[in-house]
C-alpha positions in Angstrom: 195.1 -34.1 -15.4 194.0 -36.0 -12.2 197.5 -35.1 -10.8 196.9 -31.4 -11.5 193.4 -31.3 -9.9 195.0 -33.1 -6.8 197.7 -30.5 -6.5 195.1 -27.6 -6.8 192.8 -29.3 -4.2 195.7 -29.6 -1.8 196.7 -26.1 -2.1 193.0 -24.9 -1.6 192.7 -27.1 1.5 196.0 -25.7 2.9 195.1 -22.2 2.2 191.7 -22.6 3.9 193.2 -24.3 7.0 195.8 -21.5 7.2 193.0 -19.0 7.1 191.1 -20.5 10.0 194.3 -20.8 12.1 194.9 -17.1 11.5 191.2 -16.1 12.3 191.4 -18.0 15.5 194.6 -16.4 16.5 193.1 -13.0 15.7 189.9 -13.7 17.6 191.8 -14.8 20.6 193.7 -11.7 20.7 190.5 -9.7 21.0 189.7 -11.6 24.3 193.0 -10.6 25.8 192.4 -7.4 28.0 195.3 -5.4 29.1 195.8 -4.8 32.9 194.4 -1.7 34.0 196.9 1.0 35.1 197.0 1.1 38.8 196.4 4.6 40.4 198.9 5.7 43.0 197.6 5.3 46.6 197.0 8.8 48.2 198.5 8.9 51.6 197.8 11.6 54.2 200.4 13.7 55.7 200.8 11.8 59.1 204.5 12.1 60.3 205.7 15.6 61.1 208.8 17.1 62.7 208.3 20.8 63.6 210.0 24.0 64.9 208.5 27.4 65.7 209.1 30.7 67.4 206.9 33.1 69.1 206.1 34.9 72.2 205.2 33.9 75.8 203.7 36.0 78.6 204.1 34.6 82.1 201.1 34.6 84.5 200.7 34.1 88.2 203.1 34.9 91.2 206.5 35.3 89.4 208.2 38.0 91.7 208.6 35.5 94.8 211.7 34.2 93.0 213.7 37.6 93.3 215.2 37.4 96.8 218.1 39.1 98.2 219.8 38.6 101.6 218.9 41.4 103.9 219.8 42.5 107.3 220.1 39.7 110.1 220.2 37.2 107.0 216.6 37.6 106.4 215.7 37.2 102.6 213.6 40.0 101.2 211.7 40.2 98.0 213.5 42.7 95.9 210.6 44.1 93.8 206.8 44.2 93.7 206.7 45.0 90.1 206.3 41.9 88.0 205.7 43.7 84.6 209.5 43.4 83.4 209.6 39.8 83.7 206.4 38.6 82.2 207.1 38.8 78.4 209.7 36.6 76.7 210.9 35.0 73.5 209.8 31.4 72.8 211.1 28.6 70.9 209.6 25.0 70.4 210.5 21.9 68.5 209.1 18.4 68.4 207.6 15.3 66.7 204.0 14.3 66.0 202.6 11.2 64.5 198.8 11.0 63.4 197.1 7.7 63.0 194.5 7.0 60.2 191.9 7.9 62.8 193.4 11.4 63.1 194.5 10.9 66.6 198.2 11.9 67.2 200.9 11.2 69.6 204.2 13.3 69.9 206.8 14.9 72.0 207.5 18.7 72.4 210.4 20.6 73.9 210.1 24.4 74.6 212.3 27.3 75.8 211.3 30.5 77.1 213.7 33.4 77.6 213.4 36.9 79.3 216.0 39.4 80.4 214.8 42.4 82.4 216.2 45.4 84.3 214.4 46.6 87.5 214.9 48.8 90.6 215.2 46.7 93.6 213.4 48.0 96.9 216.8 49.1 98.2 216.9 51.5 95.2 219.7 49.7 93.4 219.7 48.7 89.8 219.4 45.2 89.1 219.0 42.8 86.2 217.4 39.2 85.9 218.1 36.6 83.4 215.4 33.9 83.2 215.2 30.7 81.1 212.3 28.2 81.5 212.7 24.8 79.9 209.8 22.6 79.1 209.5 18.9 78.0 206.4 16.8 77.5 204.6 14.0 75.6 201.5 15.2 73.7 198.3 13.9 72.5 196.5 15.6 69.7 193.4 15.3 67.4 193.1 16.8 63.9 190.1 17.9 61.7 190.5 18.5 58.0 189.1 21.7 56.4 188.2 20.1 53.2 187.8 16.9 51.4 191.3 17.1 49.8 192.7 16.3 53.3 195.5 19.0 53.2 194.9 21.8 55.6 193.6 20.9 59.0 192.9 22.4 62.4 194.2 20.6 65.6 194.1 20.6 69.3 195.4 18.6 72.3 197.1 18.3 75.6 200.6 18.0 76.9 201.9 16.9 80.3 205.5 16.9 81.5 207.8 19.2 83.4 209.0 22.8 83.3 212.3 23.9 85.0 213.5 27.6 85.5 217.0 28.7 85.5 217.2 32.3 86.9 220.1 34.5 87.8 219.9 38.1 89.3 222.6 40.6 89.1 222.9 43.7 91.4 225.0 46.6 90.7 225.8 47.4 94.4 226.4 43.8 95.5 228.5 40.9 94.6 225.9 38.5 95.8 224.3 37.5 92.7 221.6 34.9 93.2 220.3 31.8 91.3 216.8 30.7 91.7 216.2 27.2 90.1 213.0 25.2 90.5 211.2 22.6 88.4 207.4 21.8 88.5 204.9 19.5 86.8 203.4 21.1 83.7 200.3 20.6 81.6 199.7 22.5 78.3 196.3 22.4 76.2 196.8 23.9 72.7 195.1 24.7 69.5 196.5 25.3 66.0 196.0 25.2 62.2 198.4 23.5 59.8 198.4 24.3 56.1 200.6 23.0 53.2 203.1 25.3 52.0 205.5 23.9 49.5 206.2 20.2 48.7 207.1 18.6 52.2 206.8 21.9 54.1 203.6 22.8 56.1 202.9 26.3 57.9 201.5 26.1 61.3 200.2 28.8 63.7 199.6 27.7 67.4 198.5 29.0 70.8 198.6 27.3 74.1 198.6 27.8 77.8 201.4 26.2 79.7 200.5 25.7 83.4 203.4 25.2 86.0 203.7 26.3 89.6 204.8 25.2 92.9 205.9 26.0 96.4 209.3 27.4 97.2 210.5 28.6 100.6 209.2 32.1 100.0 205.7 31.2 98.8 204.3 30.2 95.4 206.4 30.5 92.2 204.7 30.3 88.8 206.3 29.4 85.6 202.8 29.5 83.7 202.6 31.4 80.5 200.3 32.1 77.6 202.0 31.1 74.2 201.6 32.2 70.6 203.9 30.8 67.9 204.2 30.1 64.2 206.6 27.8 62.4 207.4 25.1 59.9 206.3 21.5 60.0 208.2 19.0 57.7 206.1 16.0 56.4 208.2 12.9 56.7 205.9 10.5 54.9 205.3 10.9 51.0 202.0 11.3 49.3 
């Protein structure tokens, strides 16, 4: 009988000890907290490459570039009417990087093209083909339009060089003339940038590119008002 009570007491103690271990394990599980899910860090669109197209309208003294040898080898200005040479097609391309303080640094290249027919002072028909190239580093600053930090307005200033390649063709003469000159250029600009689809953004921009200098016949202006629209491609991910 004593042996029977000893076995019962042993089993009861073992069961109580097991229950205590199980309870401690279960209690310890309540103290283990799962790691919180880390939210993805939002990163603003800061790195862009862009390309756009638009119109440019030249300003200043642009007819001084149209010269043709006259009598006694004296060059004469072939026309006083600048209107055919003012408007042209514009292409631009470049790169812009915005820092966290919304200040941006970039590079821009642009291309202006004009082809025009005109009547020279001598009464002959003539044609001029003009291309103006520009290249300049730029500094920009942007301001977001809302707290979601997507669409923004921006403005800035570029400084570099402009170079003109111009050829004149005359129907009554074989003496076609090239007028090629380069000048320092500065360009203030203002625009708006809006998300379009995924990594693509739409931008609209206006600017005034100032460039003029002295040539043998006077002052030649390459300056132009510019209005363009195009795509910006965001290189950094959100």
